[in-house]
N, C-alpha and C positions, 0 to 999 in steps of 0.2 A: 504493500500500500504506500501511496505517496501523495503529496500535496504540492501542486505546481501553481505558481502565481506569475502574472505578468501585468505590467502597468501600461495604460494607453491614455494619452491625453486626447480628449475628444475635440472635434473641430470647433473653431471659434472660441475655445476656452482661453482664459487668461490666468495670470498668476494666482488670483484669488479664487478661481473656479475649483470645484471639487474634482479629484482625480478618481477614476474608476479602477478598482483593483479586481481583475478577473481571476476568479478562484476555480481551479479545476481539480476535482477529486478523482483519483484513480483507484478503483477496486480491482486489484490484479487477479484475484481469484475468479471474478466474474467478468472481467474485461469490459466494464461499463464506465462511462464518463458522464458526470453530471456537472453542469456549469451554471453559475449564478454570478451576480455582481455585488460588490461591497463598495459603498461610497463613504469614505472617511469623513469625520466631522469637519465641516467648513463653517464659516461665519453664518450664523442664523440658519443653519441647515442641519437636519437630523439625518441619521444614516438611512439609506434606502433599504438595505438588507443586512442582517447580521448573521454571519456564517460560522458554524463550528462543526467539528466532526465528533461522532459518538464512537465508543469502543467497538460497537457492532459493525462498523464499517459503513454506516449510513451518513448522509449529509443532511444536517438539520439547518433550516433557514427560517429565522424569525423575521417576517416581513413587517415593515412599518406600513402605516396607512398610505394607500396609493391614491394618486389623483389621475384618473383615467381620461379626463377631459373629453368625454364622448360628445358633449354638446358644443365643442368648439366649432366655429363657423367653417373652418377648413375641413374638419371631419364630416360635418353635415353636408358639405358640398360634395364630398366623395360618395357618401351614402345616397345622395340624390342622383348622382351620376349612375350608380348601380341600378337604382330603380328605373331611371329613364331608359337605360340601355339593356335592360333584361330581355331575354327571349323567353318564349313559353312553350314548353314541351307537352305534348299530348300524353296524358297518363294512360288512357284506355281508349282504343278506337271506337268503342261503343258509347262513350260519354264525351262531354265537353270539358271535363276537368283538366286543368293544366297546372304545371309547376314551373316556377321561374328559375332561370339559370343565366349565368353571365359568361360568355365566351372569353377565353384567355386572349384571343385575337383583339378584343376590345380593351381589355384591362392593360395589356402591355404598352400600347402606344399612348394611352392616357397618362401613365406614370413616367414613361420614358421621354415624353415631349420636353423640349427646352432643357436638355441635359438633366433631366429628372427634377426640375425645379418644383413641380407639384408634389413629388414624393418627399423632398426635403421639407417643404412647408407642412405637410401632414405629420411627419415625424416630429418636427419641432412643436406642432400643436399638441401632440399627446405627451411629449416628454419635457418640453421646455427647451429653449434655444440651446443652452449649453450642455444639456444631457442627451440630446437626440443622437442615436446611432447614425452612422454614415449610410446614405441611400444605397451605395454600392454593396453594402452588406445584405441589403434586402432584395434588391433587384439585380438579376431576374430570379435568383435561386429560391427566394422565400416570398415572392410577391402574392401568391395565392394565400399563403398562410397569413400574411399581413392583412389581406382583404377580409378574411374570415374573422380575425381578431378585431378589426374595426367594426364589423357587423355586430359583434357581441359585446362591444364596449371594453375590449381588453387590448387595445392597440399598443399600449406601453409594455406589453410582454414580449414584443417581437424580438428584443435582444436576447431573450432566453432561448429562442428558436434558432436564430442565426448563428449562435455559438456552437451548434451541434448539427453535423451533416445529417444525422438520422432524423432530423425534424424539418427537412426541406420539402419543397413542393413535390418532388418525385416520390415521396412517401405517402402522399395523399391518394385516396381517402383512407383514414384510419378505420380499423374495425372497432365499432363502438363497444364490443364485448371484450376487447383486449387492449387496454391502455398501454402505450409504450412506456417502458421504464424511465425513459429520458424525458417524458412529457412533464413540463414544469408544474409544480403545485401552485395553487392560488388559495391561501388560507381564507381570504374573504369570499371566495367563490367555490364552495365544495363541489358544485356541479360544473366546474370549468370544462373538463374533458367531455362530459355529456353534451353540454351546450355547443362546444366546438364541433362535435360530430354531427349534431343536428343541423348546423349551418353549413358545414363543409360541402354538402351535396350541390349546393347552388353554384359552386365554383369547380365542381368535379364531374361534369356531365360525361357520359360514356363516349369514347371515341371508337369509330368503326374503321378498322384497318385490317387488311388481309394478314394471315388467314383468320376467318371468322367461324371455323367449325368448332363445335362443342364449347362455345363460350357461354358462361353464366355470370351475369352481373349481380352485384349485391342488391338486395331487396329495395334499398333506399336510393340506389343510383338512378339519376335522371337520364332517361333515354331521349336524346335530343331530336325526337320526331316533331316537326313543326307544321306539317300539313298532312292531311288524310283525305282520300277521295274513295268513296264506295264504288267498286267496279261491278261486283256481282254478289248475290246472296240468295240463300234459300236453304231450307232444311236446317242443318246444324252448323253451317259454315257461312261466313261473310268474308268477302275478298276486298281488301283495301289497297289502293296505291298510296304509298307514303313518301314523304320527303324528309331527309335528315338534314339538319342544319349544316351549311357548308363548312363551317370551322371544324366539324367533327366527322365529316365524311371523307375518309382517306381511301375508300374503295374504288372511286372513279378517278383515274389519272388525269382527266381533262381539267383545265383550269376552272376555278370557281368564279362566277361572275357576281 
């Protein structure tokens, strides 16, 4: 077992600004890594998290009260963009029920525009100007995770995800019945993982790419069928022509219009 530390002065920080101490705990027997941050005392500032290790090899983290800033205008602007640019998938061909989803093709340009200026603004909105992580740590590897966190009012937890490769976008969606060991705890939100999983599907619609034989999606996965047309029906069968959202249809090699 070992304890490794490193210091990083965050962007725009000055001599009087707090320094973040990144603490990584290695449990060699189980080869797991857990990361959190400790902010030493600064003028008129309380520690963000207090970290200590227990004899059993676990990492204990006593979190101070957090300010999630979910109502900040910059955050609300992003959430409004999500609502405005959602697509709606047909749940069942026999009904008109639909589920909202947001294609990654829309999210990426939105945050990447003007050298990620919008992403920097949102990070500063949820963390404060001097505490915000660098946008390059979030985009593109954790941008879907960040969007989910913004949706559930936990945007200021993104630094706990970017510090671990096991918690990046490629790991989504999570199995709601199997919480990853590296998933960060939230003492003030005991239902953090459950809420995260409930919201993740909106950003994790199923992609159709060859080969598609013997594929079974999760029960909660959104299938991005955006159009249906009844071709024939009778007896016990109904035949529909469907259209898959272009961002998720990798079956047809022709360019999407």
